[in-house]
Kinemage of the C-alpha trace (Angstrom):
@kinemage 1
@onewidth
@group {chain A} dominant
@subgroup {mainchain}
@vectorlist {calphas} color= white
{ca unk a 1} P -12.555 -4.268 -7.038
{ca unk a 2} L -9.491 -2.929 -5.338
{ca unk a 3} L -9.163 -1.151 -1.989
{ca unk a 4} L -6.855 1.447 -3.538
{ca unk a 5} L -5.572 2.666 -0.176
{ca unk a 6} L -4.409 -0.488 1.565
{ca unk a 7} L -1.736 1.085 3.712
{ca unk a 8} L -0.604 0.241 7.259
{ca unk a 9} L -2.978 2.831 8.711
{ca unk a 10} L -5.958 0.982 7.188
{ca unk a 11} L -5.032 -2.519 8.331
{ca unk a 12} L -5.997 -3.895 11.745
{ca unk a 13} L -3.788 -6.695 13.022
{ca unk a 14} L -3.751 -8.892 16.089
{ca unk a 15} L -1.036 -11.438 16.828
{ca unk a 16} L 0.565 -10.782 13.423
{ca unk a 17} L -2.652 -11.609 11.521
{ca unk a 18} L -4.894 -9.239 9.599
{ca unk a 19} L -8.234 -9.010 11.401
{ca unk a 20} L -9.808 -6.044 9.631
{ca unk a 21} L -9.562 -3.404 6.956
{ca unk a 22} L -10.557 0.248 7.405
{ca unk a 23} L -11.389 3.058 4.991
{ca unk a 24} L -13.192 0.999 2.396
{ca unk a 25} L -14.587 4.168 0.808
{ca unk a 26} L -11.844 4.124 -1.791
{ca unk a 27} L -12.831 0.852 -3.469
{ca unk a 28} L -12.672 1.223 -7.211
{ca unk a 29} L -12.090 -0.585 -10.485
{ca unk a 30} L -9.255 -3.010 -10.127
{ca unk a 31} L -5.812 -2.477 -11.525
{ca unk a 32} L -3.896 -5.553 -10.465
{ca unk a 33} L -0.920 -3.322 -9.688
{ca unk a 34} L -3.001 -1.577 -6.994
{ca unk a 35} L -3.064 -4.868 -5.134
{ca unk a 36} L 0.694 -4.486 -4.765
{ca unk a 37} L 0.463 -1.194 -2.837
{ca unk a 38} L 0.286 -3.065 0.465
{ca unk a 39} L 3.392 -5.032 -0.498
{ca unk a 40} L 5.353 -1.818 -1.007
{ca unk a 41} L 4.036 -0.094 2.122
{ca unk a 42} L 4.273 -2.989 4.565
{ca unk a 43} L 7.044 -5.373 3.568
{ca unk a 44} L 10.826 -5.195 3.511
{ca unk a 45} L 12.790 -5.761 0.292
{ca unk a 46} L 13.417 -9.468 0.884
{ca unk a 47} L 9.735 -10.094 1.628
{ca unk a 48} L 8.686 -8.129 -1.467
{ca unk a 49} L 10.955 -10.284 -3.623
{ca unk a 50} L 9.254 -13.433 -2.309
{ca unk a 51} L 5.859 -11.980 -3.301
{ca unk a 52} L 7.127 -10.959 -6.738
{ca unk a 53} L 8.632 -14.385 -7.381
{ca unk a 54} L 5.641 -16.287 -5.990
{ca unk a 55} L 3.143 -14.325 -8.089
{ca unk a 56} L 5.470 -14.511 -11.109
{ca unk a 57} L 5.031 -10.783 -11.783
{ca unk a 58} L 6.652 -9.051 -14.698
{ca unk a 59} L 8.690 -5.880 -14.293
{ca unk a 60} L 5.991 -3.603 -15.751
{ca unk a 61} L 3.286 -4.662 -13.293
{ca unk a 62} L 5.801 -4.663 -10.420
{ca unk a 63} L 6.904 -1.111 -11.210
{ca unk a 64} L 3.287 0.043 -11.574
{ca unk a 65} L 2.639 -1.245 -8.048
{ca unk a 66} L 5.654 0.689 -6.793
{ca unk a 67} L 4.427 3.792 -8.614
{ca unk a 68} L 0.974 3.542 -7.006
{ca unk a 69} L 2.580 3.260 -3.553
{ca unk a 70} L 4.878 6.209 -4.292
{ca unk a 71} L 1.940 8.306 -5.496
{ca unk a 72} L 0.088 7.642 -2.239
{ca unk a 73} L 3.127 8.449 -0.116
{ca unk a 74} L 3.639 11.721 -1.977
{ca unk a 75} L -0.002 12.614 -1.397
{ca unk a 76} L 0.323 12.083 2.352
{ca unk a 77} L 2.902 14.841 2.598
{ca unk a 78} L 0.608 17.624 1.423
{ca unk a 79} L -2.808 16.130 2.290
{ca unk a 80} L -1.998 15.488 5.949
{ca unk a 81} L 0.534 18.277 6.479
{ca unk a 82} L -1.735 20.242 8.815
{ca unk a 83} L -4.390 17.721 9.889
{ca unk a 84} L -2.025 14.846 10.731
{ca unk a 85} L 1.627 15.974 10.730
{ca unk a 86} L 2.843 12.666 12.181
{ca unk a 87} L 1.405 10.770 9.214
{ca unk a 88} L 2.711 13.385 6.781
{ca unk a 89} L 6.216 12.877 8.153
{ca unk a 90} L 6.016 9.088 8.189
{ca unk a 91} L 8.224 6.995 5.940
{ca unk a 92} L 5.505 4.415 5.307
């Protein structure tokens, strides 16, 4: 199973450690590339490269993870435009 929406807004942290996950209603069948969404939303380029190298990911899976993150970010723009304009304008 994959969270499918593991973005900064759904992660609770304390003292730089993850202490909880919100919005678990979007769990679904796992695509391993979905697990990379958090990497794209939360880490800088250098940190992402460490993850890619450590997990020994190929370019296809890596790009699918980027595509999932991009798809979510694009959805925020229209989905939250009126209900949460700050989120819609975010660069996360």
